N, C-alpha and C positions, 0 to 999 in steps of 0.2 A: 589821836589820828588826825592827820592834816588833810583837809579837802580844799580844792580850788575850783573856781567857776571857770568853765571853758566856753567860749563863744565858738561853737562848732558848726561849720557850714552855714554861716550867716544867720539863718532863722532858727537853727536848732541849738538850744542851750541845755547843758547837762552838768550835774555835779558828779565828778568822778574822783577817785582816789589818786593822789599824786604818788606815782610809783618810783622806786629805784630801778636801775637797770641790772638787777641781780639775776633775773630770769633770762639768761642770754644763751646764744648758740656758739659753740666752739668752731672757730675757723682755724685755718692751718698755719698762718704765718703772721708776724707782727709788723705793722707799718701804719701809715696814716689812713689807709683805706683797706677794706676787705671786700672780697668778691667771691661769689660762687654761682654756678649754674646748675639747675636741676632739670633733668630730662625725664619724661614719663612720670610726672609728679603724682604722688598718691597722698602724702601727708601734709604738704604745704607748710612745713615748719619754718616760717619766716620770722626769725628772732634776731635781736641785735647780737653781734659777735662779742665774745667775752675777752678776746685777746687784742682788741683794737687799742692803739696807743692813745688813750683818752676816751671820754664818753662819746658814744655815737650821737651825732647831731643831724645827719642827713642820710637819706636812702634814695637811690635811683633803682626803680623796680620795673623791669620790662617783661612782658608776657606774650605768648602766642594767643591768638584771638579766642580760642575755645575756653581758655582759663581766665579771661578778663573779668568776668563777674566774680569769681572767687578771689582774684587778686585785688579787685576793688574792695571787696568785703574785708580782706586782710589789711589793706591800707587804712581803711576806716578804723578797724580794731586797733592797729598800731598807733594811730593818731589819738584815739581816745585814751589808750593806756599810757602813751608817752607824749603829752601835749606839746612838749618843746622839740619834738622830733620833726624835722622837715622831710616830706616824702614827695617824690616825683614819680608818677606812674604812667605808663603808656603801653600800647599794644603794638607789637611788631610781628612780621610775617613768620619768622623762623628763629631758631636758636642754634648756635654752633654746638657741635660740629656738623657742618655741611647739611644745611637744609632740613634740620630736624623741626617738625611742625608741632611739637608737643613739649612745652617747657616754659620756664621763666628764669630770669637772671637778676641777681642782686649786687649792688655796689653800695657799701656802707662807708661813711666818712666821718672823721672827727671834727670837721668844720662844716659850716653851712654853705650851700651853693648860693650864688648870687642870682636872683631872678632879674634878668635884664629886661625882658619884655614878654608879654602874653596877650593873646587875642582870643576872646571867647568864640566857641563854635557857633552858638546860637545868639548872636549879638542883638537880634531884633526880637528875641523871645521875652516872655515874662521873666522878671528878675529872679524868681526862684525855680524856674522851669528846668534849668540844666544843672541844678545842684547835684552833687554826689550825696546820696542819702544812704541810710542803712539798707534800703531795698535796691541799691545800685543807682544807675543813671535814670533820671526821670525826664523823659522827653516824648512829646506826641507829634513832633514834626514829621513830615513825609521824608522818605529816604532820598538822599541825594549824594552824588559823588563829590568828595572833597579831597583836597591835597593838604593833609595835616602833617606838620613837621615839628620835630624836636631838634633844636639847635644847641649844641654843647660846645662851649669854649673852654679850652684848657691850655695854660701857658700861652704860647703864641699860635696855637692851632685852633681850627674850627671844624667841627664835625656836624653834618646835617643828616638826620635819620628821617625816613618817610614812615609815618604812623599807618598801621594797617587798618583795613576795613573791618569793622566789628558788627555790621548790621545783622548778621545771622545769629549773634550771640547775646546782644543787649539792645537791639533796635537802634543803635547809634551808628552813624556813618564812620566814625572813628572814636577812639577813646584816648584822651591825654589830659591829665590833670595834676595838680600839686596841692598839698596841704602845707601851708607855711607854719613854721614853729611858732608857738604862742608868744614867746618872748621877743620875736622879731617884730618891731613896730615901725613899719614903713609902708610905702605905697604898694609894695608887692603883696600885701594882704588882700587887695581888692578883688583879685580873680582866684584866690585860694578856694578850692572846693568846687570850681566850675569846670565843665568839660571845655576843652580848648581846641581851637583851630591850629594855633602855633604857640610854641613856648621856647624862649631862649634863656639858657642858664649858663653861668660861668662857674667852673670848678676851680677853687683856689689853687694857685700854683704850688703852694707849700705841700699839697698832697702828693705831688710828683717830684719832690725834691731829691728823693733817693734814686730816681731813674733818669734824671737830667735830660728831659725832653727839650725844653727851652726852644721850641720851634725847629729843632734839627731832626734829622731822620735816622740817626744811629740806632734808635730803639724802635723804629717803626718800619715794618716790612710789608711789602705788597706781593700778592701772587694772583694769577688768573689762569683760565683755561683757554686762552686765545692762541690759535695756531696761525702763524704767518703764512699767507697764501703765496705760492710760487708762480712767477710769470716768465719762466725760462730765463732767469737772470736779467730780465729787462728792467731798467730803472724807470719808474713811473713818475713823470713830471707833469704837473697841472699846467695846461696851456690856455685854458679858457674857463672862467668860473664867475659866478655872481651870487652874492649873499651866501646861502648854504648849498648852492648847486654847483657841482662839478660838471661842466659841459664837455670839455675835451681833455684827454690825457695823451701826451705825445702826438698831438694833432689829430687824434681819432676820437670818435664818440666814446665817452667815459664808460658807459654801461656795458659795452662789448667786452671789456676786460673781465668783468665778473661773469657775464653770460657764457664765456668760453673757458672759464677757469676749470682745470681738471679736478681740483680738490672739491669744488662745489658740486660739479656734475657727478662726482662719485658718491655724494651723500644721498641716502635714501629718504632722509627726513629733511624738512625745511630747516635751514640754518640761518642764524643771525650773523651778519657781516658788519665789521667795524673798520673805520678808517683812521689812520694816524697821519696828521699833517706835520711835515717837517720843513721848517723855514731854513733853507740852505745858507741864507745870508746872516743868520742870527746864531750867536753862541748859546743863548738860553733857549731851550726847546720846550714845546708844549707837550706834556705827558699824557694828555687825555686821548681816549679812543672814542670816536664819534660813530654812532650807529648809522648804517646806511638804511634809510627809511623807505626809499623807493628808487626804481630805476629799471631801464630795459623794458622788454615786453614786445618788441617788434620795431619795424622801421617805418611805420605809417606817419610818424610825426617827429619834429625836431626834439621834442621833450623826451621821447622814448630813448634817446641816446644819452640822456643826462643821469646823474646820480644825485639824489637828494639826501643830505646828511642831517644830523641833529642840528637844530637852529643855533646852538651855542658855538658852532664852529665858524660862524660867519666872520667874526673879528680876526680869525687866523687864516682864513682861506684867501689865497691870492695866487695869481699866475707865477710860475717859477718855483713854487713849493713842491717838494717831493711828497708823494702819498704812498703809504703802505696799507695793505688790506689784511684783515685778520678775520677768522671765523671762530665761533665757540666750539671747542673740541668736546662735544657731548659725551663721547665714549670715555674719556678720562674722568670727566665730572661724575658720571654714573658709577664708575668703579670706586672712586673715593667715597662717595656717599654710602655705598654698601659696606665698606670696610672700616671707615674711620671711627665710627661710633663704638666698635668692638675692641679697638686697640688702645692700649695705654700709651699716650703720646705726650711727652714732656712739653711739646709746643702748645699744649692746651693752656698752659699757664699764661695769663696776660689778659688783654682786652682784644676781642675779636669783633670785627664788623664785616658783614658779608652781603653781597648781592646774590640773593637766592633765586633759584629757578621759579618760574611762574606756575601756579596751580591752574590746571585747565578745567577742574570741576570741583564742586563743593564736597569737602570731606568732613564728615562728622567724627571728630576724634575725642568725643567726651568719654568714650570707653578707652581706658589706658591699655595700650599693648606693650607688654614687656615690663621688666622690673624698673623701679625708680633708680636713676643714676644721678649721683651728685658729683659734679666736676668742680673741685676746689680751686681757689685762686684764679677763677676764670669768669670774666664778665663778657657777655656776647649779645649780638643783635643781628638779625638778617632782614633785609628789605627786598621785595620783588622789584621795586622801582630803582633799586640801587641806593647809593649814598654819595654824599659830597664831602670831600675832605680838602680843606684849604683851597676851595674854589674849583677843584677838579672833580668831575662826575665819574663815578665808577658804576657802570650800568651793564656790564656783561655778566652773564650768569656764572657764578662761581668765583667772582673777584672777591678777594679777601684782604683786609687790612689787619695786621697783628701788631699791637703795641706791647712790647716786652715790659714786664713788671718784676 
């Protein structure tokens, strides 16, 4: 019987048996990577797929917050059992389809991910304080809000996910870590086993050779629940602006256009409004929708007539640009959330990233409601703060990116 010594989580050393990957899970199709999403999990059967083209070398594992302690434990168990397996684990707000707050998603690959960069969450803490241990995350720091991000590069594309808050489940402001495969001997080992503020990985382009992404959008589809606002067929041209502020549209105070809009006035609930900036002098257009953060509220000051947009718009905002306004169609979003999980939909196959709606109160979902549902060939993640793809922010509730596989 062959045994190997494993330097596990820096300070913890253990002798474990060197296993084969014979005890594996059946996935449904053969390629360079395998994926599946589990909703309402009960059994947490996270095992290497048997029909992968080659031996599994890496795993990307994302979970909703209430399961992050279990997923952390499962990640540790996999790393102990398969010391050459590279594991990247993080917490996200929801799982596809549409705002499911109870599940996890797996993506297995037959090549290692490249660890490009990582920053520890507790950089000033004791060296062993934020190690991932068998008891989970060990940290005694006070709670604080953080912006933790997972950056994933594949082919010529870049996806940035916002890691969710896990303070109510493991006393950590966020949870993101990786275990580097034992046989990888480079600088990427230094933060292996630590809770991270940010992590940047690169997925080998060979994993996507059968779907021919290569920086093009033939296999990437986008959808949203934005409804274009009508202004009686009037074209809206920005006539005065500064930084991220629209001061005047068509020579009038910008805010009045939204204050008097019939679609907004008809809504009983508070709605989020987004603006699209169109440069009429340019052939290439900016695809991003910028949220309207503030505006209107009376005529007592000059500022009340302005509209403040997301700061990212400043480099595109200039006089002469056309502006279109959109609001999130919550009625359509709610209908799809109620129905999508119950229907067998072929479009579930692939990789899905979603800007999910924000939770307004704490929900304890440790008690599973409903049967466990396994969606094969599907890897998914949802973030309340939205996601960024190739430099464009997708931040309206219900916005979805689908990569066909």
